[in-house]
N, C-alpha and C positions, 0 to 999 in steps of 0.2 A: 627224376622227380618221385616217381612212386616207389622206387627202391628204396631211396633215403626215409622216404616217408613211413616205410613199414618198420623201420628202425626205432620210431619213436610215433606210433598212430595216433596218439590222444593229443591233446589241446591242452596248454595252461588256462586257468580262471582269468578272464578279464579281470582286471583290476591293479592294484599295486604292486610296486616290485619288492619281493620278500627277500630278508636275509636271514640266514640262517647262523647261531652261532653255534661254537663247539658246547658237547655235553649235554645236548638236550637228550630226554628219555624216548623211550619206544612210543608214547601216545603222541609225538610229534612227525611219525614216520609219513604220514599222509601229506603233509608240506613238502616233501621232497618231490614231488608232482609239480608244486608251484613255484618252487625257489628259483630266483633270476640271479642269487648270489650266496656261497657260502664261504664263511670267513675260519680259517683256520687257525691254530692257535698262536702261531708266529707271524700271522699277517698283518704286518703294522704298516706299510706303505700308504699314503693317501686316507687316513682316518679321520683327516679334517674335513673330508668331502663328505656329500651326503647319497652314500652308496645304496640305499634303499630307502622307501617309504615307511615299510614297517620291518622291524627288528625283533624276532624270536629269539629267545634267549633261555639259559636253565633257570636263572634267579634273578631277583631284583639287584639294581645299583649296579649294573654294567654300563655305562653311560659314555661309552668311548665314542660312541655315533652321535653326532650333535644332527638338529633340527630333523627329528625324525617324525612322522606323523603319528605313530601308534608304537607300543611297546607291548608286545605279547610275552608274559613268561609262563613256561610250561615246566611245573614243578615234577619232581622224580615220582608223586604221588599220582600224577598225572590233572592236577588241578591248573587251571587256566587260569591266568589274570591278565586283562585288558586294561591297560593303562591302570595298574593297580587295582582293578575292580574284577572280582571273581566272577567268570561265567561258566555255564554248564556246557561242556564240550564232550559228549557221551557218545556220540557216532562218528564213526571212520567211514566216509562214504565211497571209500574204494575198498571197504571190507562189507559193513552193513548197508548192502542195497538190494533192490529187490531182481538184479539180472537173473532170467531164468524163472521168472514168477509168471505164469500162465494165465490166461482172461478166465479160464473156466476153474470152478470149485474142485477142487482134487478130494475133498470126502475124507481125506485123513485128520484124525483130531488127535491130541495127544494131553500131558498135563504136565504142568512145570511146578517145581515146588523149591524151596530154600533150605538145605542142610546147615545148620549153625554149627560151629567148631571153633577153631582155631581162628578161621576164617569162613565167610560165608559160602557155600557152596551152590550154585546152579545145577539143577537135576531136570533133564527134561525126558519124559516118557512118552513113545510113542511106536505102534506097529514100524518095526524096522529102524527104530531110531534111539540109542540109547546114548545122551549127552551128559557129561558131567565136566564141571568147568568152576574155577575161584576166579579167572580171568575172566577179561573181555572174549566175546564171541569172534572167534578166528575163521577165516575164509574156508576152512574144510566145513568148520559149524554151520555156517550160512548155506552152503551147498547143500549139507545134508537135510536141512530145515525147509529145502524148496518142496517138497511131497507133501508138506505140512499144510493144511487150510489152517488150522488154529490151535490154540492151547488154552486149557482152564488154568488160570494164574492166580495166585492169592493178590489180595490187596495191597499187601506189603511187599510184594516184588522190587527189589531196588530198581530204582528209576532206570540206571545206566542198562542194566539188561532188559528193561521194559522197552525201552527207546531203542536199543538193538535189535530186538527181535521185531518190532515194528517196522523198522526203517527198510528190514529184509522182506517187510510183505505178511508176516504172521499176523493172524487176528489173535488177540488177546480177550478173555471172558472171565469174570469170576464164576467159580466152581458153581455148578447149577444152572448157568444161564445158557441157553439152546443157541447154536452157532448157525449163520444164515446156512443152508443148504440148497440155495438156488445160484445161480452165476452171478446175477445182478446184486444182489443183496451181499454176497461175500465180496465182490469186487468193492463195492460201495465201503464196507468197513475195510478191508486192508488197503485200498487207494488212501482214503482218508487219514490212516494211521500213519502211513508212510509220509504221506506230505507234512503232518506235523512232527515226526520225529527226524526227519533230513532237515527241515529248515529251522525248527527251535535247539535241535541239539548237536548239529554238524558244527562245523570250526568254520564255515565261510564267513556268519555274522560275526566271528571273532577278528576276523582280518580286514575285511571291507566291506562296502555296500553292496546288496545284488546289484548287478548290472542293469543298465537300462536296455529297454526293449521298443523296438519300432514294430507294430503291427501294421501291414502293408495289405491293403484291398484295392485289387484292380477289376473294375467291372465296365463292362459293355451295356448293360441291362438297369436301365432307369426303373423298370419296375420291382426291381429287388433291393433298391437304394433302403426303403423303409425298415425292411428285414435288418439288412446290414446293419444298419446304424443301432439298433436295438442290441444286436449282439455285440458290437464292439463296446456301446457302453456298459453292458453286462461285466466285461474283462477288469478283474480285480488285481492289480498289480502296482506295485509305489511308485516305479519310475515307468510309464508308458506313454509313448507317442502314437498316435494314429495317423495313419497316410492311406487317405482315400483318392485314388485315382480312375477319374471318370474319362473312360476310352470310346471316344466319340459323341459325347454330350455334355452338356453344362447344366450347371446347379448353383443358385447362390449361395453362400456362406452361411447366411442365415438360417437355411434348412439344418444346419449342424450345430445351432445354437448349444441345445440341451446337450449333446456328445462334448461338445468343448468346456460342458461345467465339469465334466469328470476327466477328462483326457487333453492332452495337447492334442491339436488338429492340423494338419496341412492337408487342404485339397489341391489337388492336380488336376491340369486338363489336357488331355492328349489328345492328338487325331487321330482318326477312325483307320487310316490306311497304314498305321504305324503295326508291323507285327505284334502278336499277342508276346512274345518273349522279349522285344525290343521294348514295348510298353511297362512290361513288369520292370525292366533294367531300369527305365527311367523314373518309374514309381520310384523304386528303391533308393534310386541315389539322392532322393529328397528326405529320407529316413536319417533321424539322427542319431538313433539310438546303437549302442554297443553291439546289440543281440538284433536280428531281423527276423519277423515270423510272416507267413503267407496266411492270411485269413480269405475263405472264399464267400461271395455275396449271398451264397443261398442256404449254406449249412448253416448249425446249431453248436454254440459255443458255450459252455457253463464259464463261471466265473473264476474259478481255480485254472482254466484250460493253460494261461502263459506259465502260471507257476510250475505245471506239471512238466513243462516243456522245459524250464530253465533248471528244474532239479535233475533232469533226464540227462542234460547235457554234462550238468556238474559232477554226476556219480558215474556214467558211462565214458567221458572223456572224449567222446565221438563230436566231430566237427558239425556233422549235420544230424540233428532228431527229428521225429515227429512221431506221430500217434499209430498205433494199429488201427487198420479198416474193420471195427468191431461191429460198430453199429450204425445201421443204414435206413435211411427210410426210401422206400421204393415208392415214389409218387404215384405210378400209372397203375398200380395193384394196391393203394392205400395202405400199405403196413410197413411197419418198421421191426426187422429182424436184427438177432444177434447173430452174426457169422464170424467166429474167429478163427478164420482159414488162415491168415497171417500170426504165427504165435506173436506175444507180446511179449517185452522185456529182453530182447535180444538183438546183438549188431545182425543188421539184415542189408537187402538190396533193394527194399521196397518200405516207403512208410505213405500214411496217408496225404496226399498234396496240400490240400488245404490245412494242415499243421505244421509245416516244415519250420525249421528256426535253424539258424546260423548265424555266425558273427559275421557283421561288416568286411572284418578282415579276411576271414575265410572265404567269404563271397567274391573279393575282388581278386585272390591270390590264385582262384581257379576261372576267372573268366567273366565273373557275373553269369547273369541268366543269357542263356543262347536266344538270338533273334530268329528264333521259329515260330511257325504259326499254332502249333499244337505240343502238347506232350511237354510244357515248359518243365514241370515238376521232374519227369524221368529224367528230361537231358540233364539237369542240375544234379540229381543223383548221380548219374553219370560222370561228370565232369568233376565231383568229389571222389569217386571210385577211382578214376583213370589217374588222378593225381596222390593216390595213395590213403585216402582220407576214408576213415570210419565212418557209417551210419548206422543210427542207432534208433529203434523201433520201443518206444515205451507203451504202456497200457492206452487203451481206446477209449477210457471213460472220461466222459466230459465233452464228447464231442460226437454228434451223429451226422453223418454224410447223406445229404440229398440227393438221390438219384432220380432224376426226372426223364421224362422219355425222347427229349429232344433238348439241343441245346448245349451239349457237353462237348468238350476237345477231346476227352478219353473214349476209346474205340470199342470198351467192352459194351455188349447191350445190357439193358434192363434186366433182363431175365437171368441173367448171369447171377446176380446178386441174390436171387432166391433158391439158388442152391448152395448145399452143405449149410443150412441154416440150422441152429440150436433151439432157437426160441422166437416166435414171433407175436407181435402185437396188433391188434387193428390201428390205424391211422397213424400218428405221431405219439410215439412214447413218452407218456407226462411224468416227468420227474424232477426232483429238484437238482439232482445231481449232473443234468444236462441243462439246466436253465430253463426247461420247457413247462414245468409247473410245479407245484408243491405237493402233490399229490401223486402218487405210485401207482401204475396200471399193473396189472396180473396178466404173464406171459405166459403162453400156450404151446405146449410142443408142437413141430412140426409136423 
């Protein structure tokens, strides 16, 4: 199984069956990862059948496939038409993505400009980088730009190049505007731009709706329930179900009335003697979403947290994704630390357990959560790896892991998280990007 998976370690996006017709331009290349059907020029049998839900073709007027849900035309110029309506698809997430982009500010800043001629030319000048292109940014260009923290760019920089640079994690600013020179400020600017570019200008929304997600929280600690409900209510995603599994205690559903106004809620009661992993499996079986993400009862989650995971799954192709364990509130010492010990935006063997996202299908294919008393996160990662699947670690912004003195199933002591820190804040770091406050606290070097 693992050997076969190595030949194709990526996953197809959840969604409709896509058929590609002959003659498509290079702008359609990304769709090859998601095609379920490719029609050849002389392919005549069974044309009366509904072979696919979405048909992608090089021009309008090809109507040989009846009863289709959606017709996507990709013209030679690269323009996309969805059911006859133009849509801006400017970002190829298999190319324009932040893979390799670390959590710390690199400090390398350059300048972008456009030279006009027979065709506009994008020119990027920065230490060690000299880029000139009249076409879309290629994979080599994106790799070369990883060392850049930001670029000064004119206001009239064409939207196509602007979106591609931002999807790759480059911070753009008008000439004369200072760039953030601290890790938190730079990461906030970079991640916000990535989210927008990938969501608004990628091809996903041209093909289908974003996948449904179930946020599953298993807790045996009634004292953390109010905090957990507050975090779940904050999550902002268009199709979200919340599963709250109470492990060994009960609660009237009326306690969840406000949460149920925001999201669909399923409340599950599980016996205390059920092993932790078996309880998580039972809770997951109540989930209706195409994707499932684990939420811990005492951590902090920002509104965009689930979007970050869904986008990372889309551009990485990994069956299991999660966030970097960058931001940690060490409660015994009453301090929040920035500890980028595990590099962000890369394929990995470890992600923060309270941020793991996997599809229902992939979870079932590896046997689900193991019925073990502790370390269920690492056990699932191991199962995915043993099946040949990839694990991807995206940035850690929007998530604060709370490390308490006792009550954790993980074995590392609290003091461990005070080593290798880059910055520290007294108490809980208050910042809107974590959903903890709308004001920013100043960090101090350790």
